[in-house]
N, C-alpha and C positions, 0 to 999 in steps of 0.2 A: 395234347395232340401228338407232338413229336417229343418224346421224353428222352430217348437215348441217343447217343452220338451215332450209333449204327443207323438209326432211322434217318438222321440228317444226311449221312453219307449216301444212303439210298436215294433220297430226294435230290441231292446235288448230282448224283450220277444220272438220274433220269433227265434232269434239266439239261445236262451236258449232251446226252444222247439226242434229245429232242432238238436242241438248237445247234448241234454240230460241234461247237468249240467254245472255249471260254471267252474268245474275242467277241462272239456274237451276243452274249448275255448283256453286256453294258449297252450295246446298240439297241437291243430289244427293250431294255429298261428306259433308255432315252426316248425311244419312239412311243412307249407306253405313257411316259410322262407328258410328252407333247400332245398325244391324243386326249389325255385326261384334261389338260389345260384348254384345248380347243373345245371340248365338250362343256367345260365350265363356262367359258366365254360365251358360247352359244346359248347356254341356259340363262346366263345373266342378261344377254341381249333380249331374249324372249320375255323374261320377267319385266324388263324395262319397257318393252313395247306394250305389254299388257297393262302395266301401271299407267303408261301415257294414254292409252286408249280409254281406260276407265276414268281418268281424271279430266279428260277433255270432253265433257258432256255438253252438247250444244244447248245454249240457253235461248229460250223463246221469249221475246219481249211481248208482254201482254198488250193487247190493243186498248187504247183509251176508250172509256165508255162515253158514248154520245148521249148524254142525258137529255139534251134538247130534242133529239130525234125520238127517243123512247117516250118522252113526255108527250110530244105531239101525236105519236101513234096511239097513246092511251087517252087522248082527249084532254090533256092538261096544257094550259097556256104557259109556255116557258119564258115569256118576256119578263124582263126585270127581276129574274130570280137567280140565286146563286146555285152552284152545283149541289151544295148540301140541301138547299130547300127543294130542288128538283128531285134529288134522291129520296128525301123524306116523303114527298108527295107521291112519287112512283111506288115506293114501298107501301104506303097507305092504300093506294089504288089496287095494288096486287093483293094485299090482305083482304080488302073489301070484296074483291071478285072471287076469292077462294072461300069465303064464308057463305 
C-alpha cells in the first residue's frame, strides 16, 4: 500500500493539513479510542441483554389432571380407584369409543 518514504510523507502532510497541527492528532486519536471503547461497551451490553432475554423464558406449570372429573364425565365410577386405575379405564374408554 504505502511502499516508499515519499508516500508516507505525503500521507502525514495530508493528515497535518486536515487536522491543523501536530497537537491535534493525539487529541483526535484519544477521542477515536474513547469512541471505540464506548461502542464496544454498548455492543457488549446489547449482547448481554439479548442473552438474558433468551435465557429467561417463562415456564408454565401444567395443570394437574382431574382424573375423577374426566372419569365421571365418561360414565366411569371413580370411587375407591387410584389415579393409575382411573387413567387406565379412561384410556380404555377412549380407545373403545374411537373404534
